[in-house]
C-alpha positions in Angstrom: -28.6 -28.7 -31.6 -25.0 -29.9 -32.5 -24.5 -26.2 -31.3 -26.1 -26.6 -27.8 -24.4 -30.6 -27.3 -20.8 -29.0 -27.8 -21.4 -26.2 -25.7 -22.8 -28.8 -22.9 -19.9 -31.3 -23.1 -17.4 -28.0 -23.2 -19.0 -27.5 -19.7 -18.1 -30.5 -18.8 -14.7 -30.1 -19.7 -14.4 -26.8 -17.9 -15.7 -28.5 -14.7 -13.5 -31.7 -15.2 -10.4 -29.4 -14.6 -11.5 -26.6 -12.6 -10.2 -28.5 -9.1 -7.0 -28.7 -10.9 -6.3 -25.8 -12.1 -7.3 -21.8 -12.3 -7.2 -19.8 -14.7 -5.6 -16.0 -14.0 -8.7 -13.3 -13.4 -9.7 -11.2 -16.6 -11.3 -9.1 -15.0 -12.1 -7.3 -11.8 -15.8 -5.9 -10.4 -15.0 -2.7 -8.4 -16.6 -2.7 -4.3 -17.0 -0.6 -1.5 -13.0 0.0 -0.2 -11.2 -0.9 -3.2 -8.5 0.4 -4.0 -5.9 0.2 -7.2 -3.1 -0.9 -4.0 -6.1 -3.4 -3.0 -6.7 -5.1 -6.4 -2.8 -5.6 -7.4 -2.1 -7.0 -4.6 -5.5 -9.5 -4.9 -4.8 -10.4 -8.5 -1.3 -10.3 -8.4 -1.9 -8.0 -11.8 0.7 -5.0 -11.4 -1.1 -1.0 -11.0 0.9 0.3 -12.8 0.1 -2.6 -15.6 -4.0 -2.3 -14.2 -3.6 1.5 -15.3 -2.4 1.2 -18.5 -4.8 -1.8 -20.4 -7.8 0.1 -18.9 -6.6 3.6 -19.9 -6.4 4.9 -16.2 -5.5 8.8 -15.8 -5.5 8.3 -12.2 -6.1 6.2 -8.7 -9.8 7.0 -8.7 -12.0 4.1 -8.7 -16.0 3.8 -9.1 -18.0 0.9 -6.9 -18.8 -1.2 -9.8 -16.5 -0.7 -12.8 -15.0 -3.4 -15.0 -11.6 -3.4 -14.7 -9.9 -4.9 -17.5 -7.2 -7.6 -15.7 -6.1 -8.8 -19.5 -5.6 -11.9 -18.3 -2.7 -11.4 -16.4 -1.4 -13.7 -13.0 1.7 -13.1 -10.5 4.8 -14.6 -11.2 5.2 -18.1 -9.6 6.9 -18.4 -6.5 9.3 -21.1 -6.4 10.3 -23.0 -2.9 14.0 -22.1 -1.7 16.4 -25.2 -0.7 16.6 -24.3 2.7 12.8 -25.0 3.3 11.2 -22.4 5.4 11.9 -19.2 3.1 10.6 -18.9 -0.8 12.7 -17.1 -2.9 11.6 -14.7 -6.4 13.6 -14.2 -9.3 13.5 -10.5 -10.1 12.5 -9.8 -14.3 12.4 -6.4 -15.9 9.7 -4.1 -14.2 10.5 -5.2 -11.2 10.6 -3.1 -7.9 10.9 -3.9 -4.1 7.0 -2.7 -3.7 5.4 -4.7 -5.8 7.4 -7.8 -5.0 6.0 -6.7 -1.0 2.7 -7.4 -2.7 2.5 -9.7 -4.2 4.0 -11.8 -1.7 2.5 -9.9 1.7 4.9 -8.8 3.4 6.7 -5.2 3.6 9.6 -2.9 1.7 12.2 -3.6 5.2 11.4 -7.4 5.5 12.5 -8.1 2.1 15.9 -6.0 2.0 16.1 -6.9 6.2 16.2 -10.8 4.9 18.7 -9.8 1.2 20.4 -7.7 3.4 20.2 -5.0 1.2 21.7 -1.1 1.7 18.9 0.6 -0.8 16.4 -0.4 -3.4 17.7 -1.2 -6.5 17.5 -4.1 -8.1 18.5 -6.3 -11.2 16.8 -8.3 -13.4 17.8 -12.3 -12.0 18.6 -10.9 -8.4 16.8 -13.6 -6.5 15.5 -12.6 -3.3 14.2 -14.3 -0.1 10.8 -13.0 0.2 9.5 -14.5 3.6 11.3 -15.9 6.6 11.7 -14.5 10.0 13.0 -11.3 10.3 13.3 -9.1 14.1 11.1 -6.6 14.3 12.4 -3.8 17.4 10.4 -3.8 20.4 7.7 -2.1 21.7 9.5 0.7 24.4 7.8 1.1 27.9 6.1 4.3 27.1 4.1 2.4 24.2 5.8 4.2 21.1 7.0 2.1 18.6 11.0 2.5 18.2 10.7 2.8 14.5 7.9 4.6 14.9 9.1 7.8 17.0 11.7 8.1 14.6 9.8 8.8 12.1 7.9 11.4 14.2 11.9 13.2 14.1 12.0 13.2 10.4 8.7 14.7 9.9 9.2 17.3 12.5 11.7 18.4 10.5 9.3 19.9 7.5 7.4 21.8 10.2 6.3 25.0 8.3 7.3 23.5 4.3 4.4 25.0 3.0 1.5 23.0 0.8 2.2 22.4 -2.5 -0.8 20.5 -4.7 1.1 16.9 -5.9 4.8 18.2 -4.5 6.6 15.2 -2.4 9.6 16.7 -1.9 11.0 18.8 1.2 10.0 22.4 -1.7 6.4 21.8 -1.1 4.1 19.1 0.6 0.8 17.9 0.1 -0.9 15.4 1.9 -0.6 12.2 0.7 3.4 13.5 -0.7 4.4 14.1 2.5 3.5 11.0 4.2 5.8 9.1 1.5 8.0 11.2 2.1 8.2 10.8 5.0 8.3 6.9 5.3 9.9 6.3 1.8 13.4 7.6 3.8 12.4 4.5 6.4 12.3 2.5 3.4 8.6 2.1 3.1 7.5 2.7 -0.6 3.7 3.9 -0.4 1.6 4.5 -3.3 1.1 8.2 -4.1 -2.5 8.7 -3.3 -4.1 9.0 0.5 -6.4 6.4 -0.9 -3.6 3.9 -1.6 -2.2 4.7 1.3 -5.2 3.7 3.2 -5.2 0.2 1.7 -1.3 -0.3 2.5 0.0 -2.0 6.5 -2.2 -3.0 9.0 -5.7 -1.4 10.6 -4.7 0.6 14.2 -8.0 1.3 16.3 -8.2 4.4 17.6 -7.2 3.8 20.7 -4.2 1.5 20.0 -2.3 4.5 18.1 2.1 4.5 18.3 3.6 7.3 16.8 4.7 6.6 13.4 1.2 5.6 12.5 -0.5 6.9 9.6 -4.2 8.0 10.1 -6.3 9.0 7.1 -9.6 11.1 7.1 -12.8 11.7 4.9 -12.9 15.4 4.1 -15.3 16.1 1.4 -17.6 14.2 2.9 -18.8 10.1 2.7 -15.9 7.4 3.1 -13.6 8.4 0.4 -10.2 9.0 2.0 -8.8 11.9 0.8 -6.3 13.3 3.1 -3.2 11.7 5.2 -1.3 12.1 8.4 1.0 11.0 10.3 0.3 10.4 14.1 3.0 12.1 16.7 1.5 11.2 19.8 -0.8 12.9 22.5 -3.8 12.8 20.1 -2.0 14.6 17.2 -0.8 14.6 13.6 1.9 15.8 11.9 1.2 16.8 7.7 0.6 18.6 4.8 -2.6 20.4 5.3 -3.3 23.1 2.9 -2.4 26.2 1.9 -3.8 28.4 3.7 -3.7 26.7 6.8 0.7 26.7 7.3 1.7 24.2 4.6 3.0 20.8 7.5 1.4 21.6 11.3 0.6 19.6 14.3 -3.7 18.4 14.4 -5.4 16.6 16.9 -8.1 14.0 16.3 -10.0 14.9 19.0 -11.3 18.1 18.9 -12.6 19.9 15.5 -12.7 19.5 11.9 -10.2 16.5 12.1 -11.8 14.9 14.8 -15.2 14.8 12.8 -13.9 13.8 9.3 -11.4 11.1 10.8 -12.1 7.4 9.3 -9.5 5.2 10.6 -5.0 3.8 10.9 -3.0 1.4 9.6 0.3 0.5 10.9 2.6 0.2 7.8 5.9 0.0 9.2 7.7 -2.5 12.5 
């Protein structure tokens, strides 16, 4: 009876203070559509931290899988003296991609706000992480200016051979190709197609613009395992397979990729 009374008293204390403080979650149950990037974004725990404390060797997750978060929480946001913007003080191990995830912004937005010309950071740097930055306009032809530049860059690698795990000009797999091309425009994507699907803003098929990422479930089901860069006119550029010519154009409305298309994301303005 004494033990039961103690437990009740403890629960009463927890209820009393639950409205004024919230403990960081110690675990997370994987749901349909989750990937490490979205879990990191919602919990404030870095992707590499989640992988390390759970002994994960890849980004693959299973529905119902319980991930230990170790009681980590996102660094506190500090208000800038100017009032409208928020600032973040860089700590050891930080990079622009992780910081952008924590604050629901983008790498290019942070770079523009702070006048950065590279993604190099130093411990103790004070970064503006929120604010208004000029966004390139949509041209009269309906294509995003930066998106057209991305496609132009992507076409430079047409014919590059497919290489599993490849992420450089000597050979690409599909996600390595998307990550490399977008990286030329200060967009730091995760490494796998499934993780990349967790980035950016969803775009309807009828609203696609050049530079958008298009995703496919080529192995069946709803699991994302392929990605390409939309180039306009219902086509996209991607690193297809060893037997298909490496980096090539393919159609979104005919054939194999029309049947395995899952969705699209816009990761650059």
